[in-house]
C-alpha positions as CSV (number, residue, x, y, z in Angstrom):
1,M,87.3,107.3,100.8
2,I,88.0,104.0,99.0
3,A,85.5,101.3,98.1
4,L,86.3,98.3,96.0
5,S,83.6,95.7,95.1
6,G,84.1,92.5,93.2
7,I,87.5,93.3,91.9
8,E,89.2,90.8,89.6
9,R,92.4,91.0,87.7
10,V,93.5,88.2,85.4
11,Y,96.8,87.7,83.6
12,R,97.7,85.5,80.9
13,A,101.3,84.1,80.8
14,G,102.7,81.3,78.8
15,G,99.4,80.1,77.7
16,E,98.1,80.0,81.3
17,T,95.4,82.2,83.1
18,V,96.4,83.5,86.5
19,R,93.7,85.0,88.6
20,A,95.8,87.6,90.5
21,L,92.6,89.1,92.3
22,R,89.6,87.1,93.0
23,G,86.4,89.1,93.8
24,V,88.1,91.5,96.2
25,D,85.9,93.7,98.4
26,L,87.5,96.5,100.4
27,T,86.5,99.7,102.1
28,V,89.0,102.1,103.5
29,R,87.8,105.0,105.5
30,A,89.6,108.5,105.7
31,G,92.4,108.5,108.1
32,E,93.0,104.8,108.2
33,Y,96.4,103.0,108.4
34,L,96.5,99.5,107.1
35,S,98.9,96.9,106.1
36,I,98.6,94.3,103.4
37,M,100.5,91.0,104.0
38,G,100.6,87.5,102.4
39,P,103.1,85.3,100.6
40,S,104.6,86.1,97.2
41,G,102.0,85.9,94.4
42,S,99.1,86.4,96.8
43,G,97.9,89.6,95.1
44,K,99.3,92.3,97.4
45,S,101.1,94.4,94.8
46,T,98.5,93.8,92.2
47,L,95.9,95.2,94.7
48,L,98.1,98.2,95.5
49,N,98.4,98.9,91.7
50,I,94.7,98.9,91.4
51,L,94.3,101.2,94.3
52,G,96.9,103.5,92.9
53,L,95.3,103.7,89.4
54,L,98.5,102.0,88.0
55,D,96.5,99.1,86.6
56,R,92.9,98.4,85.7
57,P,90.7,95.5,87.0
58,D,89.1,93.2,84.6
59,A,85.9,93.2,86.6
60,G,84.4,95.0,89.6
61,R,84.1,98.5,90.7
62,Y,86.4,101.1,92.3
63,L,85.1,104.1,94.0
64,L,87.5,106.8,95.1
65,D,86.0,109.7,97.1
66,G,82.5,108.4,96.0
67,R,83.5,108.7,92.3
68,D,83.6,105.7,90.1
69,V,87.1,105.6,88.7
70,T,87.0,102.0,87.2
71,A,86.8,102.9,83.6
72,L,88.4,106.4,83.5
73,G,90.7,107.3,80.5
74,D,94.4,107.6,81.0
75,D,94.6,111.3,81.2
76,E,91.9,111.5,84.0
77,R,93.6,108.7,85.8
78,A,97.0,110.5,85.7
79,R,95.3,113.6,87.0
80,L,93.8,111.8,89.9
81,R,97.2,110.1,90.8
82,R,98.8,113.5,90.8
83,E,96.1,115.1,92.9
84,K,95.1,112.4,95.5
85,L,97.8,109.8,95.6
86,G,101.3,109.6,96.7
87,F,103.6,106.5,96.0
88,V,106.6,105.1,97.8
89,F,108.4,102.1,96.4
90,Q,111.0,99.6,97.5
91,F,113.7,100.8,95.1
92,F,113.0,104.5,95.6
93,H,112.6,105.4,91.9
94,L,114.5,108.6,92.3
95,V,115.9,110.4,89.0
96,P,119.6,109.7,89.4
97,R,120.8,112.9,87.8
98,L,118.7,115.1,90.0
99,S,119.4,116.3,93.5
100,A,117.3,115.4,96.5
101,A,115.7,118.9,96.2
102,E,115.0,118.5,92.5
103,N,113.5,115.0,93.0
104,V,111.1,116.4,95.5
105,E,110.3,119.5,93.3
106,L,109.6,117.4,90.2
107,P,106.0,116.5,90.8
108,M,105.3,120.1,91.6
109,M,106.8,121.2,88.4
110,L,104.6,118.8,86.5
111,A,101.6,120.1,88.3
112,G,102.4,123.7,87.3
113,I,103.1,125.1,90.7
114,E,104.9,128.5,90.8
115,P,108.6,128.4,91.4
116,A,108.5,130.3,94.7
117,E,105.9,128.0,96.1
118,R,107.8,125.0,94.9
119,R,111.0,126.2,96.7
120,R,109.1,126.9,100.0
121,R,107.5,123.4,99.9
122,V,110.8,121.7,99.0
123,A,112.6,123.4,101.9
124,R,109.9,122.5,104.4
125,L,109.6,118.8,103.4
126,L,113.4,118.3,103.4
127,A,113.7,119.9,106.8
128,D,110.7,117.8,108.1
129,Y,112.5,114.6,107.1
130,G,115.9,115.6,108.3
131,L,117.3,116.2,104.8
132,A,118.0,119.9,104.7
133,D,121.7,119.3,104.6
134,R,121.3,116.8,101.7
135,A,119.4,119.0,99.4
136,H,122.0,119.2,96.7
137,H,123.1,115.6,97.0
138,R,122.2,113.2,94.2
139,P,120.8,109.8,95.1
140,S,124.1,108.1,94.6
141,E,125.5,110.3,97.3
142,L,122.8,109.3,99.8
143,S,122.2,106.3,102.0
144,G,119.4,103.9,101.4
145,G,117.4,105.4,104.3
146,Q,118.0,109.0,103.0
147,C,116.9,108.0,99.5
148,Q,113.6,106.5,101.0
149,R,113.1,109.7,103.0
150,V,113.6,111.7,99.8
151,A,111.0,109.5,98.1
152,I,108.5,110.0,101.0
153,A,109.0,113.8,100.7
154,R,108.4,113.7,97.0
155,A,105.2,111.5,97.6
156,L,103.9,114.2,100.0
157,A,104.8,117.2,97.7
158,L,101.3,117.7,96.5
159,G,99.5,116.8,99.7
160,P,97.9,113.5,98.8
161,A,94.9,112.1,100.6
162,V,96.3,108.6,100.2
163,I,99.9,107.2,100.5
164,L,100.6,103.8,98.9
165,A,103.8,102.2,100.0
166,D,105.0,98.9,98.4
167,E,107.6,97.2,100.4
168,P,109.1,100.6,101.6
169,T,111.5,98.9,104.0
170,G,112.4,95.9,101.8
171,N,115.8,97.3,100.7
172,L,116.9,98.6,104.1
173,D,118.3,97.2,107.3
174,R,115.9,96.8,110.3
175,Q,116.8,100.0,112.2
176,T,116.7,102.2,109.0
177,G,113.3,100.5,108.1
178,R,111.9,101.5,111.5
179,E,113.1,105.1,110.8
180,V,111.4,105.1,107.4
181,M,108.1,103.7,108.8
182,A,108.1,106.5,111.5
183,A,108.5,108.9,108.7
184,L,105.5,107.5,106.8
185,E,103.5,107.3,110.1
186,R,104.1,111.1,110.6
187,A,102.3,111.6,107.2
188,H,99.4,109.5,108.4
189,E,99.2,111.3,111.6
190,A,98.8,114.6,109.6
191,G,95.7,113.0,108.1
192,A,96.6,110.9,105.0
193,V,95.4,107.3,104.6
194,L,98.5,105.0,104.7
195,V,98.4,101.7,102.9
196,V,101.6,99.6,103.3
197,V,102.3,96.3,101.4
198,T,105.0,94.3,103.3
199,H,106.4,90.8,103.9
200,D,107.7,91.9,107.3
201,P,105.5,90.9,110.1
202,E,107.0,93.7,112.4
203,I,106.2,96.2,109.8
204,G,102.7,94.9,109.2
205,A,101.9,94.8,112.9
206,R,102.5,98.5,113.2
207,A,99.3,99.3,111.2
208,H,96.0,99.8,112.9
209,R,94.2,97.5,110.4
210,R,95.8,94.4,108.9
211,L,94.8,92.6,105.8
212,R,96.1,89.1,104.8
213,M,95.9,87.8,101.2
214,R,96.2,84.4,99.7
215,D,95.7,83.3,96.2
216,G,94.3,86.7,95.1
217,A,91.7,87.1,97.9
218,I,91.6,88.8,101.3
219,V,91.3,86.0,103.8
220,A,91.7,88.1,107.0
221,D,90.9,91.7,108.0
222,T,91.8,92.5,111.6
223,S,92.2,95.7,113.7
224,A,94.8,96.4,116.4
């Protein structure tokens, strides 16, 4: 499903060179659920951005479903993100002026899906995540947990094979965080790869496979 070999990412800031990723090798099989943990600055989010085709490595090779996507152009990367990847972020990134239903519908509109099919999918996703009665509420009218569930529903709108979650519970209280993780895990149980970056040991321990990073390298890879 995913194969990284020798991935390097270098940033230059204030005249200094920072090696954010150092020769990262990683294989993720279809249907896996893994967490990525480590201290701030260890390379967790940089690795997630590489996996999500939001950033490019400076060296190494990235295969997605057997295809080398390392050097693809922007348009093709955008198409693959739309077709194969779903994203969930700490701060939700919902469009403030749109309702919950409209936020979930947005990626389907961009993908050119017919209105009737969009409405059907939106209704199913909102019902699946306990949001049917919040369909017409804007993000400012929703709780943090409800906003994150809207974000999850949006991430699933196009049926991605991989869900990438960057600190999905970081802005929530512990109980709401557990509910959000249960929602993400339902998507994994339906067949999607789930990759979660987290600082929270309890959240990280939920994954079946756990990576630990330090100084831009994977220093531990264990299975539950």
